[in-house]
N, C-alpha and C positions, 0 to 999 in steps of 0.2 A: 294687517293695516300697516305694518312697518316695512313692507316690501318696497323696494325702490321702483319696481315696475310690475304691472299686471297685464298680461296678455289675454285677450278675449279670443278663444278658439271658437270659430263659428262655421256654419255651413250655408251654402248658397242654394236657395230654393230653385234657381234657374241654371244650375250647373250643366244640365243636359244641353243647353243652348250653345255651349262651347264645344261639344263633342264632334261636330263635323270638322272642326279645325284641329282638334287635339287627337282625334282618332278617326282619320279619314278612310281607313280600310273598310269600314262597314257603317251602315246606317243605324248606329246604336241610339241616336237621339230619338228615333221614332218609338223605341221601347218605352221611353219615359213620358212622352207628350200626353198630357191629360191623365196621367196615373199618379196622382198625388201621394198615395201610400208608398209606391215604388220609389218615387223621387225622395221622399223623406227618409225612408229606410236606407237607401244607398248613400244619400248625402250625409246623413248622421254617422253611419258606419265609416265612411271614408274620412270624414272630419276627425273622427276618433283616431284612425290610423295616422293622419297627418299630425295630430296632437302627440302621438307616441313618437314620431320622428323628431318633432320639435323638442320634446323632453330629452331624448337621447342626445341631440345636438347641444342643448343647453348644458347638460351634464358633462359632455365632452369638453366644453370650455371652462369647466370648474364652477359653473353657476348652480346654486342650490335653487330648488323650486318646490312648490307645493301646489298640487292641483286642488281645485275647489269646485264642487258641484252643489254646494249649499248656498244658493242665492235665488233671488226672485227673477226667474228667466223673463217673465213678461215685462217687468220694470226695466231690466237691463236692455232687452230688445227695443223697448219703446225709446229709451235714452240714446242708444247707439245705432240702432238699425230701424228708424221709424217707418221707412217705406216697406218693411216686411220682407224684403228680398233676402236678407241674411237672418239666421237664427243662432243664438248662442248654444254651444255644446258644453263648454267648460271654461274655467278660468285657470291661468297659471300665474302664481305669484313668484317673481324671480328676485334673486339677490345673492350676495356672497355672505355665507354664514361665518360666525366666529367659531373656529374649530374647537375652542375650549368649552363652548356651550352647546355643542351639537350632541344629540343622543347617538349612541351606537346603532348600527343597522339592526333593524328588527329581525326576528327569526323568519325564515322563509319555509314554505312547504317543500318537501323533497318531491322528486319527479313523480314517484308512484302516487303520492297524495294529490298532486295537481293535474295529472294527465290520465287519460284513458286511451289505451291503444286498442283499436277495433280490428 
């Protein structure tokens, strides 16, 4: 609640309508038309990737952030995206932390614990 800014990372339920302009090499749009599960899966996955790029960029500028997925998506969508075209994925709270009050980095899994090479 004390973050100076909160960013809503959302996905576009009609992203495929832009594909003829953004990817003119092939008719990718037709894969998605009328296929709501495929649209939702791809849009959500890609918005998650874009969120990761956003997080890396913010950290590169020295901005502290905390992602939040504990919110009422229906209420947030109704308040910010009432037409239903966009859907929230996650929130990013941004700010500059007081270095004297920040916790040290949490432990991380090593590669062998986090990955499986097939």
